[in-house]
N, C-alpha and C positions, 0 to 999 in steps of 0.2 A: 504493500500500500504506500502511496505517496502522501506525505504530510506536507501541506503547503503552509509555510510560515510567513505571515504578513504583519510587520510591526506598523502600528498606526498612532498618530498624534493629531487629533482633530481631522479636518478635511473629510467629513462624512460623505460629501458629494462624490469624492473620488472612490472612497471605500465601497459605497453602494454599487457603483458601476463595475468596479473590479470584481466584487462577489457575484453579481449577476452574470458576468461573463464566465466565471469559473463554474458556476452551477449549470451552465449551458453546454458543458463539455460532452463530447461523444464517449470519452473514457470516464468511467464512473468510480474507479477504485482509488478514492482519495479522501482525505480529511483536511478541512481548512482550520488552521489555528491562527486566530488574530490576537496579537499582543497589544493591548491598549495601554500605553505608558503615559497616562496623564491627560487624556482628552477632556475638554471642558465644553464640547459642543453636543453632548448626548450620544456620542458614537456607540458606547457600550450598550446603552438602553435600546438604541435603534437596531443594533445587531441582534440583541436578544429577541426583539419583536419581529424583525423581518427575516432573520436568518438563524432560527433556533438551532439548526444543525451545526453551526460553527462552534468550535471549542474556543471560548473567550478567556484569555489569561490577562490578569491585571498586573501591570508593572507600576512604576511611579514616574513622576516628571523629572527625576534625576537621571533617568535612562536616556540613551540615545539609540541610534539604529542598532549598534552592535550588541549591547546588553539585552535589548528587547528581542532581537533575533535569537540570541543564545537561549533566552528563556523558552522560546518556542521549540528550538532544536532539542533542548533537554527533555521537553515533554515528548517529542517524537522518539527520542532514544528510549525513554522509559515506557513507551507504549508500542514497542515492537514495529516501528516504521521500517519499511525497506529503503525508502528514499526520502530526502528532504528537498523540497523546491522552495527556494527563497524568492519572494516576490514583494514588490512595493505596491502600496495601495493606489498609486497614480497610474497604474497599468491596467489595460484590458487585453483580453486574449481571444483569438478565434476559437470556434467550437472544436476544431481538431488539434488544438495546441498540445494538450497532454498526450493524446494518442501519438502524435508525431515524436514527442520527447521520449516516450516509453519505447517506441519502435527503435529509436536510435540507441538508447542505452542497452537494449537487449542485444543489439548487434555489436556494441562496443562497451562491455560491462566494466572495463577498467578505466573509465573515463569520467570526467566532470563535464557536463554539457550546459552550455549557455544558450541564450536565445538571440535571434536577430531582433534588434530594436528599431521600430519604425516610428515616424512622426504621425501621431494620431490624426492630425489635420491634413496629412498627405501620405496615405498608407503605402505608396510605392517608394517613398523617400526613406532611405536607410540612414539611421543615426549611428548604429553600432553593428559591426559584423566581424568582430575579432580585432585584436590589437597585437602589434609588434612593439616590443619595449627594449630599449637599450639601457642596461643597468649602470653604464659608465657615464653617459652624457645626458641622461634624463630625457631621451627622445622617444615619443610615442607616435606611432602612425598606424593607420588602418591596414589590416591584412589584405583587404580588397579595395577596389575603387568604389568609393561611396557615391559616385555619380551613377553607378549602375542602378537599375530599378530592381525592386525585390523579385519581380517576375523573372528577370534575367538571372539573378543569383540562384533562384530555385531550379532553373533549367541547367545551370552550369555546375552546381555544387550539391552535395548531400551534407557533408560536414566541412567546416572551415576551421583549420587549426588556429589557435590563439595562444599567446604567451601570457595573457592575463584574462580573467573573467570578472565582470561585475556581479552584484547580487540581484540584478533586475531580471529574474527569470533564469535561475541556475539550478540544475538538477544534480543532487549530490547523493551517492549511495551512503546509507547510514553507517556502514563500516568505516568510511573515511573519518567521520567524527570520532569514532571509537579509537581509531589508529593515531590521529594527529591532534585531536582536541578540537575545541570550539573556535569561533572567531575571536580575534585578539582585541578585547575591549579595553585593555590597559593602554596600549600604544595607539589604537585606532578606534576611539569611542563612537565615531559617527561616519567619517569617510575613510576609505581605503582598506578597511578590514576585509572586505570581500575580495579585493585584488590580492591582498597579502595572503589570504587563505588559499587562493588559487595557486599562488607561487609555492606555498608549502605543499600543496597536493602534487604539483609537478615534481618537486624534489623527492617525493615519496614514490614516484614512478607512475602517477596517473596522467593520462593524456587530457589536454584541454581542447575542447572543440565548441564551435557554435553550430547549432543545427539549422540548416538553411531554410527549412520549411516550418520552423517553430518560431513564431514572431510574437513579440509583445508590442502593443501600441502604446506609445509613451506620450505623456504630457511634458514635452521637452522643456517648457518654461516653469515647471512646478517644483524644481529642486535647485539648490545652490543659490548663490548670490547673482542676481541678474545684473551684472555690472554694466552691460551695454545700455541699460535703461535707467541707471541711477545717476543722480547728480554726484560729482566727485567732491564731496565734502570731507573735512577731517574725520568725521565719524565713519564715513564710508571706508576710508583707508584703515582706520583703526579696526573696524569689523573685518575687513579683508585679511589683515595680518594676524588678528588675535582671536576672532570669534570661532567657536566650535562649529558654527553654521557655515563657515567658509571652507571650501575644499582646498584652498591654498594657504591656510593659516600656517604660520611659521613652525609651530610645534609639530603639527601633522607632517609637514614636508621634511622636517629634520628626522622625525621618527622613522619615516619611510626610508630615507637615505641611510640612516644608521643601521636599520635592520636588513635592508635588501640590496644595498649597493656594496661592491667590494672596495669602493673608494668614496666613502660617505661625504667627506668634506668637499671634495671636488664635485660630486654629484649634486649636493645641496646648493653649492654656489651657482652651477650652471642652471639648475632647475629654477632658482629664484631670479637669476638674471633674465631668463626667458619670461617669467611671470611679470617682472617689472617692465620689460620691454613691451609686452602685450598691453599692460595698463597705460603706458605712455602713448602707444599707438591709438588706443581707444579714446584717450583724452584729446588727442590731436583731431580725431575724426568727429568729435562732438561739436 
């Protein structure tokens, strides 16, 4: 059985759409675990009323993505799950999504399988389809040409090898957690725990793939700091560098470099020079 773990903090309108799409699946052998870690918009009450089949776990508002997801994973481990699927509540999936993931994992059991990510407002536009990552110079690039349509990718590929996987639709055999442990909530409380986990899996001999016909439709503006839309005030830069909600905060980037690069100081310097350069470019274009 697949245990689908979804951490939520408010945004009931996203959660409702996500759950509706899950319960419309052609593959039925799954259990949904929602970890509500501090919602104030009535999310838990609405889940109990509208989706009584959901296992609802209560966290607290001191949790971020990683701790909340780990709480769901622990439930899956203790209740004899075969697989965990990590999913965010701002995603919706097609009716054959789980069926396609299961078909792929049965053919490649020693694998961690990610999903194609598409723009919800333009479902042929690919947002993510695998990553190549350079651990020396902090360079990320897509495995395939993101200008291709999803239809073309499905025609040309079954699996796409990736060097990192995000948690936005990733299927993980339960044995993996028993072997290497949970997501790292100490160094990566909100961002990067998913990619760090995928690297740990790879080091243990698991293959990382993206399944070409298993797509999540993503609200691409729903996460992270929308820097291109924000006025560049001192508070903006303070939040960018220090906030837990920022995917480029200093502590996070240093933790990643120290843990995953063979030359952490060099990696961190290059990584942050690239971030600063990007911010300067955005400021000039405004």
